[in-house]
N, C-alpha and C positions, 0 to 999 in steps of 0.2 A: 658442833658447826653445821650452818646450815648455808646456802646459796640463794639468789633472789631474782627470779624470771627477768623482771623489769632491770636487773644490770646487763641485758644484754648481751649476756657470753663476757661482760667485762673489757678490759682488766681494770676500768674505773666504777667506784660506788655511785649508784642514784640515791643510797637514804644517808638523808643528814636530817637534823630538825626532831621532829617527831617520831619520825621513822627509826633515827638512832638510839632515840630512849628503849622504844621496844625492841630494835634489833641492834642490841650493840656491836659495833663491829669489831672484831676481832684483830687490834694493833699491838706494835710493837715498838717499845723504847729507841729502837736504833736497829740499823740492820746487823750489827754485831749479834743481836737477839735473834735471828732468823735460822734458828740450829734446829734441821728435824733429828729428833731421833727416830728408834726401830720401829716401825708400822705392823698393824697386823696385814697379814698377806693380804693381796687385794686393792692396798692402798698404794698403788702405783703412778698415780699422776707426777703433775709437776709442781713445786709450791713455788711462788713469787712473792714480792713485795709489790705495794704500788703505795705511792703517794695519794691522801683523801685531799680535800680542797679549804680543810685547817692545819694542813703540813702535818697532820700523822702519819703512821707511816701501815697499813693495812695488809695483812696475809691475803695470799691468795690460793686456791688449789686448781690447776689446769684454767688458769687465766680467770677464773672468778672471784671475787673479792668474797671473803668468807664471817661471817656474824655469828655471835650466841643469842639467843632467845629468854630476853627478861621471865619468861613464865617456866622458864626451867629451872627449876629449885633444887634439885635434889639429882647426885649422880645418876645415867644411866636414864632421863626424863626427858622425851622427843617432843614435849607438847606441841614445838613450831613447825612440826613437818606436814605439809599439806600435798598429798601426792597428786590433786585434783586443781591445786592452788599456786600460787606462783614462789611458796616459801620451802625450800626441798631438803631433809636432812644429808649429809656429806656420810654415802655408803661405800663401803669396799667394792671393788668392782670385782664381778663373778664371771670367769672366763664363759663365755658364750658356746653354747654347742657345737660342732662342725654345722658348717651349712648346708641345707639339704635341697632339692626342689619342691619341696611341699610341708616348708616350714611356716608357710605363710608371711615370710619375711623376704624384702629384697637383698640380702648378702650375696658373700663370694664374687662371685663375674658375673655374677646375674646381670639383668638392663631393667628388668621389671621384678615384682612378684612372685618368685620361682618361676623366672620366664627367662631366657635370652642367654647369651650367654655361649662357651664352648661346652657347656653340661647339661643345660635343663633345654628343656623345647623353644624352639623361637616364641616370642612374644607376641600375642594379637597386638594388630597394629591399634594405636589409639583411639579412639570412637568418642569425639566430644558432643555435647550439644549445644554448639556452636557458640557465638559468644555471649559474656555476660548480661545481664540485666537486673536494675535496681539496685537492690541489695542480697549477701547472701555470701554464701563460703563454695571456692573455687580449688578443688582438687582435681589436679590434673599434672602427669608425671612424678609424681609422689611427693608434690609441696603445697599445702595448703595457704589460700589466702583469703581472707574477710575483706568485703568489700563492699563499696557505697559508691552508687553514682553520683558525680558534681550535678545530676538535676533535682537530685535531694537535698540539697545544701551541703556546708563543709559540716565534718565531725568535730565534735570539740576532744571526742577521745573515743579511741579504740579500747573495748575489753576483752582480755585473752580468758573472762571468765574463773570459776561459771558466770552466767549473767551479766550482770556489771561490777565483776569484782575483776580486780589487775587493770583499772583503766591507765592508758596511759596514749600519749602524744607520738610513739612512733612508727606512725603512718605515713604514706608518699602519694602525692598525686601521681598519676602515671597515666597520659591520655586523658582519659575521658573518668577513672575511678580513682577514689581514694584505696589503695588498698593496704592491708599488716599481713604480715606472713605469721602464718599459726600452726602451732603441732596438733597435727590430724592424722589417722591411720586408717586404711580403707576399712567400711563396717561398723568404726567408731562413732558413739553419738558425741554431739558438740555443743554449748551451750555459750554464745560470746554474744556482748553486747557492743552497742553503738551509738554512743551521747550526742546528741544534738543533730544535726541534720536528720536521718528518717527516724531515729531516738527509739529502737525498736530491738527487744533480744533475737539473736540471732540463732533458730535451734536446728537441728536433723541429725542426720545421719551421712555419715561420708560415704558417697558411693549412692543416693538417691537422689540426682537434680543437682548433682556439686560437679556434673563434667563440663561445667561451662569453660571458654578462656574468656581471660580478662584483653592486655592491651598485647596486638602481635610484638613476638620478639624472636631472635635468634635464637634465642638458649631458655624457651619455656617448654621444649620436650614435644610441642605437639604442630602439628605442618598446620597453618595459618596465613591468615595476612596472605601475603604475593609467594611465598614460599613453593618450591616444586617435591620437597622433600621435607624430613622435621628439622624445621632450622636451618633448611640450605635451600639455596636457591633462587631464583626470581630477583629482581636488582635490588631489594636491600639485604640479601645476606649472602655470604659466600658461597660459592660453588660445590654443588652436592658432592660427598667421598667416590670416586670411582677406581675399579682397581687396575687401572693404567693410568692415574695421574701423577706419578712420580712421587707422591707424598704418602709419609703415613699418618692417614687420618681415619674417619669414621670408626668403626670396629676391628681394624688392623692392627696385629703385630707387630709388622714391620711393613717396610716400605712394600703396598701393594699386593700384601701379601697376611694372610692370617686372619684369624674371625670366622664367623659364619659365611659371609659372603665371597670371599676372594682363595686363593692356592694357599696351601699349605707352606708356610715360609719355610720348611727343611726341605721341601722339594721345588721349588718355584723356577729357580735356576737349573731346568736339565738334570732335576732330581739332586743337588745342592741346594743351599740358601744364594742370597745374594750375598756379591764382595761387600756387603756393610760399613762403615768405617766413622770411628769419630775423628773430628777436622780440628786442629788448634794451631793457631802461628804465634809466633813471636816477631817484632818489632823490630826495625834496622838500629843498632845501638847511638851509632853517629852518624850525620849526613855523608855520604859517598859510601860507607863500610859494604853495603849490601849484602847484610849478615843476617838479614830474615829467616824465621823458619817456616818451617810447617809439616804439623807433625798426626800420621794416620795412627788410630788405635783399632785394631780389631780384633775378631776371636778366629779359631780354627776350626775351619767347616771341613768336614771330613767330607775325602772324595775329591781336593780341590788340595794342590801343592805350592802355586805360585800365586800371589795380587800382584795387579800394577794398577799405575796411579799417572792420571794423567792431569797438568796444571792449565793447558788450554782447553780445557769442554772436550774433551777426546778428539780434538785431533791427532794428536801423538800419546801417545804412552811411554814416557822417555825413564819412569822410574818402575822398580819392582822389588819388592819382597820374599821371603818365605811365609807361607800363608798362617805357620806356626809362631811368626817372631813375634807376635801380640804386638808389636808399634813398628812403624819407620818414617824417619825426619829425613827431609828434604831441606839439605842447607845453602849458605850463599844467595839468597835468593834478595833480588832489589825491593824498593818500596813499588807497590801494584796492590791491583785487585786481580785475583786467580780464581777461575773459574774449574773447581776442582772433579774428577769423576777416576772411576775405579772400574777394573774388570778382573775377571779372571784372566789367568794364562791362556793365551790361541786366541785372544778377543771374544770370550763368551760373558753374557750379561752387564754391558756396559750401563754403569750405574753414577748418575749424574749426585754430587754431594754441595753442590750449589756454591759459591762465592764466598772467597779468603782475602782479607785486604792487610797489609804488611805497611804500617804507617814508615813516613820517613823516619829517619833521626833528628837529633837536636843535633845542631852545626858542632864541629871538631873544637875545644877550648882553641885560642891562637892567643898572644901576647897584643893582642890591640883588641880585644871584645870587650873591654871596661868591667871583667870582672875575675876575683881573687880565684883561679885557680888552679889546676895543672902542675901543684907544686908550689907556684910563684910566692914570694915573700912579700910582695906591696902587689897594687895591680895592675897586670900586665910587666911587670919587671920582675928580677929573681927567678930564681931557678933555672927555668929552661930557658927564658928570657934572658935581654942583655940587663945587666946590674940597674939596681935600685939609684935613681940620683941621691947625694948624700943629705941628708936632713935636716933642710934650714930652722927649724922649727925646733931644733933642740931633743931632749927629751922624746917629746911627745909626736909624733908624726899628723901629718894629716890622715884624718879619719878615713877609714876602707871607703867609703861610698860618701864622697861629699857632697852637701847639699847644693844644686846647680844655681851660678849666679850669674844676674847678666852684668855686661862688659860695662863701663865704667867711661861718664858722656864725656865727651869732648867740655871745655871751661868756657864759661858762657851759655851754655845752654838756657832754654827760654823756661822760668818758673814757674811761668802762669799762674794761676791762684795758689797752686801749691806751695813747694821747694824744690833748690834747685843747688847740689853737691858739685863744687868746686875743687877737685883736687890736683896738684899741682902737679908738671910733668914729671918731676924725679921725684914724685911721691911721696912728699916729706911734710908735706902743707896741706889744710883744708879748711876752708869755708862752705859758708852756708846762706843762701839768700831764699827767703819766701815771700809768698803772697796774700792778698786778701783773707782767704778764708781760713790759710794757714792763724792768720793775726786774730781772726775773728774766735777761731777754735780753743785758741789757744788764751784768749782775753788779752792780747797784745804779750806776751811773754814766752814764747814756746821752750826757750832754754834748749837747744837743740843740744844733744851729746854725739860724740863718733866712738865707734868701737870695730875696733881690728881683731885680727887674727891670722895665721898663716895654717894653722890647725881644724879651725871648727869647735875647739874645746875650750883653749884658753883665750880668751878676749880681755883688750887692753884700752882704757878708756880716754878720752880727752872733752873737756869742758868747752863746747863751741858757745858758750851763752854771750861773747862776745864777737862769734861771728867767725875768727878765724881761729885756730889752734894748728900747734907741730902735732902729726902722726907721732905715737910712743914708738921709739927708737925699735921695741919687741918687735914690730911688726915691719920696720923696715930694712934692718939686720937680717930679716929672713928671705928678703927679695921679695916675689909679689905674696899678696897679702889679700884676706877678703875684707869686708867692713859693711857697715850699717849705720843710720840715724835713727835718732830718737829724737821726741819731743812733748812737752807738757800738754795737756787737754787745759781747761779753765778750772775742770775739779772732779771729784770722784765720787761715787757711792761703795766701794771696797779699794783694799789693799792689793789686787791684782793689778801685776804690771803690765797686763791686756786692758785695765781699765785703766790706770793712770796713764798710759804713753802711747803716743801713735809712732807707729812702726816704720822705717821704708825700707825696700825691698833687701836682699843682699846682692851686694856689686864684686866682683873680681876687679884685680889691676892685669891679671894676666890678658894677654890679647888683645887686639886692635881696641879703638874706645868709637864711640857711637856719635851719631851727632843727630841727638832725639827728634829734633824739628827739622828734619830730612831723611826721614823714615818711611818703611814701608807698612804699610795699612797692616793692622792684625785684627783678624776676626776670629773670636770663639767662643763656646757656650756655655751654660750649664744647666743644671736642674735644680728644683727646690721645691716644698711646699709651703702658702702661705699662712702665717698665724693668725691666731685667736686675739693677739695683742701686742701693742708694741714691743720692738726688742727694750732689754732692760728695765722690762716692767715689772711691775711690785702688786698690783693689782689682779694677777690672774698668770695665764702659764704660757709662756713661749717655745721654750726648747722642747719642754715636756710632750713626750711623745705620748698622749693621753687627750680624751675628751676634755672641754672646756669647762673651768672649775668654778671660774665667775658663774656663768650661767648654763642655760641646758642645749646650748652650741657642740656638734660633736667633728671629730676628727675625719668620718668620712665625707664632711661636708664640704672642708676644705680643699682650695683648687691646686692640683699638681701641675707645675708651669714649667717650663725652658723659657731661658734669656740668652738672646745676642747680646754678645759687646763689640762691636766696633772701635776697635784703639786706633786712632790715627792720630798724625803728626800736628794734625790741627784740635784737635779735643777727644774727649770720649761721649760716646752713644751707648747708653745701657738699653736693650728694648725687650722688656719681659712680656711674653705669649699668654696674657689673660686669658682664661674663659669664665663666665659668668653661666650657671644655670638657676633654674626654678628653685627658690627659700624651699630651706628645710630638705633639700635634692642633697644625693649623692654626688661630689665633683665629680664633673662632666670629663671625658677623655675626648680626643682628638686633633688636640692642638687647635682648636678654634682660637681668631683673638679678638673674641666680641665682648670685651671688659676693658674698658678706656682707663689710663691709669689718673688718678686725681694728682698727683705729687710723686714726686721724688727727693724725698729732704738729702744731703748730703753731709758727712764728716760731722758725727754727735760729738758733743760738748763736754761732756762727764757732769753736767753741774745738776740734774734733775732725774726724775722718772715719773713718766716717761719720757724720752730724752728731748732735747731739745739742739736744734743743728744750727753750722753754719750759714748754710747755703738749704734755700729751698727753691726748688725749678721740680723742669721735666725732663725727656728720655735724655736731652744733651747735657752734661754733666759739666759741660765747657772743658778747658786748657788746662793741663796737670804738669808738672814736674816728670822728670825720667824716675821711673822707681818709685814713684811715690804710690802710698799703697790707699784705696779710697776705699768708705767704707760708705751703705748708703740704705734707705728707709725705703719703702713702695708703700703707697698706701692706694689701693683700688677696692670697690665691691666684687669679688669674686667667688668662685664655685656654687655651692649650694646653701651658703650661711644665710644670705640676702644681709648682710652686715658689711660694715669695712673691715677689710685684711689685711695684713700686713706682711713683708718678707723679714725675715730676719736679718741681724748683722753678716754681709761677707767680705771676704777683704775682694777687693780688683787692684791687682799690682798694674799700672802702666807698664806696659812695652811685655808683658809676661802672662796676664792672665788672671783666674783666680787662682789665690796659694794664700797662706798662712803668713807668720811673722818672717820679716826678716832677718832675724835672729833665730839660728838654726838649734839654740840650746831648747826655743819655745815653739821648734817645729819637728820633732825627730824622727816624724813618719812621712816628712817633707809633705806632699798636698794631701796624702792621708791626714795629715795631724788635725786633730779635733782644739779648737778653741771658739768659746763666746765671753761677752761681756756680759755680766750677772748681777740682777741688782742686790743691793745690801741691805734691803730691810723690806721687810713687806709681806701681805698676807699669805703668799706664794713663794716666798724668798727658798726655803727648803727645799720643795718642790724641783725649782729651777735650779739648784745646786745638784741635787742629787741627778738631774738630765746630761750633766756636763756634757757626756759624749758626742750631743745628738749634733753639734754642729761641725762642720761646715755639710759634710758632704757633699765636698765640691769636687770629688772626683765623677759625677755623674752629669751627663747630660741631656737623660731620656726622662719623662714626666713618667713612665711605666717603670722604670727601676726607681724611682723614687715612691712609686704606690708600695712596690716588692718588700724594701726597707722601710717603709711603717709596717707593712705586714708582718714581715720577719719580724720585728721587734716584738708586737704583740701575742705571736706565736709563742715567742722565745720567753718570754715575761708570764704565758698564760694569762695576759689582760684579754678580756672578752669585749667585742666590740658593743656601746651602748645602741640599743634598737633607736630609742629616741631621747630628749633632753628632760624626761619625765625619769627616766628607768635609771635606779640607782648605782647599778654596776658596780665594777670595784673600785675601790677609793688608792689613788697612786701611795706607793709607800707600806699601803698591806699587802702587795699581792705580793706573796713569795716565791724563791726558786728554791725548796728545800727548805733552810732555816734564815736565807738570804732574803731580803727588801729590795726592792730596782735600787737603791742608792747605793747601799753596799757594794755592786755590782757595777755601779758607775762611778769609778774615783776620779779623784781630780792629782793631778801630778805637779 
């Protein structure tokens, strides 16, 4: 078996296609097959299993993918081994000899080759040849880099050698140099290649003209740039270590002691060690309990008997413990930040250990916190609380966490262009009135239905097609109840309830009624991303979180936007903050409102795909009835697409804000519930159906959170971003998570 340098240490294989033909990966039929038997001495590394891009499982050793070689045709053959190339035989580890100060290797506690540390002579200062120029190899501080200056042009590949072998694009641009780490040692001859740019062979011996430094950094092992010491000091790096800065740094083995520069830790404190201790804290369990703890863990120091502790920066030391106890816990602490210190008894060698924070605990359970806890048999009743009221719903009580509901409107409230529900004062009779848009959307025949429930599980129906109906007795007999209505659209392209019907919000008869025509204005917000195609499209994708499938447009081009909803008794205004960028560019951030709305269409009729609407207008949506759910489509040229883009359907609930259906059975996760209207036919139907969960993300209000959602989706599914429209990338539905496709993870309930 072999490993490949171009896998860059793993764990994922870069070898496929023709490479995998010559170097077949060591694959497993399942995780259960990864059983490693007894191995020869020296094979003491770690085996693992990693996924390949084709969905198979590959064995790894020390995190590196393993391969066979097609040229090995008999047991014992190792024809694939390339000691100076990129393919290497996996061999047993031979225990190295103990380090010495003359073995030509930086090992043990050395800070350089055969120098530095507590055992060898101090290393001579690194003397460099100044900053690198042109192209070549830099070897400073034990690390080699192949480099090429930007003035020579961008490389296509850098090659690990010999010569132009092992070429890859694993180089980076840092400052003015393209650089790639290479494995070289002092005195070794090297032969590397750079394709394009200078297009040269880079050959020589490490140590002869290679001691130049590239872009200065605070971790390159060289004093360069504005540093006042090696990788420290100056305006860019941290302060250089000293033996009195109260920090264990540099070559110290304790705080301000040990190493070649500071006093021996064993005698730094008047002949004994410092009173060092590790510190850990536990938080308050419940608000007001003041039961946090701070625990000190320490070693027994010869010559010392008692260690003391301070929680106020050394102002006082109110706690102490025998030095040989190993640990000491201070309990009964209130939430706050404590500045902890230690010292030996008698005030010797005070040592600051930094600050420790104890966080406040959560509120204690009560009989009014709206949570089923502390042994209650119902929310805030039973157990230690007052007895729960008798269940008027019969055998099935109200759900533990009911869906929030709007109060019932007063009789005669304005329906506007939507609808209004009139529930009699004795709660036994219901009627409905509707306006112009409902009439158009339903083709003049909305056929309203009324549903009620006292437990949000069992709902009872009354036909309102005649305009008035009696409330089912199962609801009125139970006292207060919940209810909603729905009506038919003109048509539908699927048999989904969310496609056939238009729902209201959920209402409750509990509490005082509201006058919707004399109420406070509600201002709320939401965030989403614009889409390639119309909602309910059948010739492209709207909900699938992926690049366009009908042309070369990209998800990264689509505008992420925020919307402000102003919901007043006089009407609803929908104000999207849309931003336009240059064509074929990433979506612009920053919330600039520079893309005009072409139109906003309201209330899809359900008779066609792309959809047609009962009303076309601008940001002002007009007057609607209390608890009406408004769906809308925005059309505008936004983002970096350079073309018209559209929002997806979202449900705005008059008096409530963005939400889902009024039927709690279709909204089991509240505002986090996802639903969408899908096409029932067309070239991209299955892609849209696979993406069922992506709408509405109505709990988001910031465009950056939308961006994080989209990026997280791609990371989860292993979908890579296309660079441009001509980049084939991955096909949606063919991107597996293990053996599962996208559609098998996005299920429809």
